C-alpha positions in Angstrom: 22.4 15.0 -17.2 19.8 15.7 -14.6 17.6 17.5 -17.1 17.9 14.6 -19.7 16.9 12.1 -17.0 14.0 13.9 -16.0 13.0 14.2 -20.0 13.4 10.6 -20.3 11.2 9.5 -17.2 7.7 8.9 -17.4 5.3 11.5 -16.4 3.5 11.1 -13.2 0.6 12.3 -11.3 0.0 12.1 -7.6 -3.0 10.5 -6.1 -4.1 10.5 -2.6 -4.5 7.0 -1.1 -5.4 5.5 2.3 -4.8 1.9 3.5 -5.5 -0.1 6.3 -5.0 -3.3 7.5 -7.3 -6.5 7.2 -9.6 -7.4 10.3 -7.8 -10.8 10.1 -4.7 -8.7 11.0 -5.9 -6.9 13.9 -5.2 -9.3 16.6 -1.6 -9.8 15.5 -1.3 -6.0 15.0 -2.4 -5.5 18.7 -0.1 -8.1 20.0 2.9 -7.7 18.1 4.7 -4.9 20.7 4.9 -2.3 17.9 2.2 0.6 17.3 -0.1 -0.7 14.6 -0.1 2.4 12.8 3.7 2.3 12.3 3.4 -1.3 11.2 1.1 -0.3 8.5 3.1 2.9 7.4 6.2 0.7 6.9 4.1 -1.9 5.3 2.7 0.9 2.8 6.4 2.3 2.1 7.5 -1.4 1.3 4.6 -2.1 -0.8 4.8 0.9 -3.5 8.6 1.1 -3.3 9.1 -1.0 -6.5 5.5 -1.0 -7.5 4.4 0.4 -11.0 0.7 1.3 -12.0 -0.5 -1.5 -14.5 -3.1 0.0 -17.0 -5.2 -3.2 -16.4 -7.9 -2.7 -13.8 -7.7 -4.6 -10.9 -11.2 -4.9 -8.7 -10.6 -4.0 -5.2 -10.5 -6.9 -2.8 -13.8 -8.0 -1.0 -11.6 -8.7 2.2 -12.5 -7.2 5.5 -10.8 -4.2 6.1 -10.1 -3.1 9.8 -12.5 -0.4 11.2 -9.7 0.9 13.5 -9.5 4.2 11.7 -6.5 5.2 13.8 -4.2 2.9 12.2 -4.9 4.1 8.7 -1.9 5.4 6.6 -2.6 8.1 4.2 -0.1 9.3 1.7 0.5 10.6 -2.0 1.6 8.3 -4.4 3.2 9.2 -7.8 1.7 7.1 -10.8 2.4 6.9 -14.3 0.3 9.2 -16.3 0.1 6.9 -19.4 -1.3 3.9 -17.3 -3.5 6.0 -15.5 -5.0 7.5 -18.9 -5.5 3.9 -19.8 -7.5 3.0 -16.7 -9.6 6.2 -16.8 -10.3 5.5 -20.5 -11.5 1.7 -19.8 -12.8 1.9 -16.3 -14.0 5.8 -15.8 -14.4 7.6 -19.2 -16.4 10.3 -17.6 -13.7 11.0 -14.8 -16.1 10.6 -11.8 -14.5 8.2 -9.7 -11.7 9.0 -7.2 -8.5 7.9 -8.8 -7.8 5.9 -5.7 -10.9 3.8 -6.6 -9.1 3.0 -9.7 -5.6 1.8 -8.3 -6.7 0.5 -4.9 -7.1 -3.1 -6.1 -3.4 -2.9 -7.2 -2.3 -1.5 -4.1 -4.0 -3.0 -1.2 -3.2 -6.4 -1.5 0.5 -5.6 -1.7 0.2 -3.4 1.3 -1.4 -6.5 3.3 1.1 -9.0 2.3 3.9 -6.5 3.6 1.8 -6.3 6.8 2.0 -10.1 7.2 5.8 -10.1 6.4 6.5 -7.3 8.9 4.4 -9.1 11.8 6.6 -12.1 10.9 9.8 -10.3 11.1 8.8 -8.9 14.5 7.7 -12.2 15.7 11.1 -13.6 14.7 12.9 -10.7 16.5 10.9 -11.4 19.7 11.8 -15.0 19.7 15.5 -14.3 19.3 15.3 -11.8 22.1 13.7 -14.4 24.4 16.1 -16.8 23.4 19.0 -14.5 24.2 17.7 -13.6 27.3 17.6 -17.1 28.8 
């Protein structure tokens, strides 16, 4: 049964990715009381958990990314080869761009939204702790 499941599953290809927070998130990350690199890694995990590559190209956001490189999260992401082939066909027919360049417009905004969500959760927990202590 396991081999039948693998045969029916879409074929994937690993793409190396690296994401960071936005500049506008830096202060909250510094002040949240949790290592910012951990927040970003957790946000990346959450963001890609249910994400599937779309064959439609999304250009990268022009939002300013944090320049604090120690916070950058790096990993490999398995993407559907059919969707990737369509992106290559329409956006990079000569296959000269990095694959990350082709998918970052889809991934980064999800990570940034999860950073905001995590910062909100951390702030809520900190507020609950303060109220419990009084």
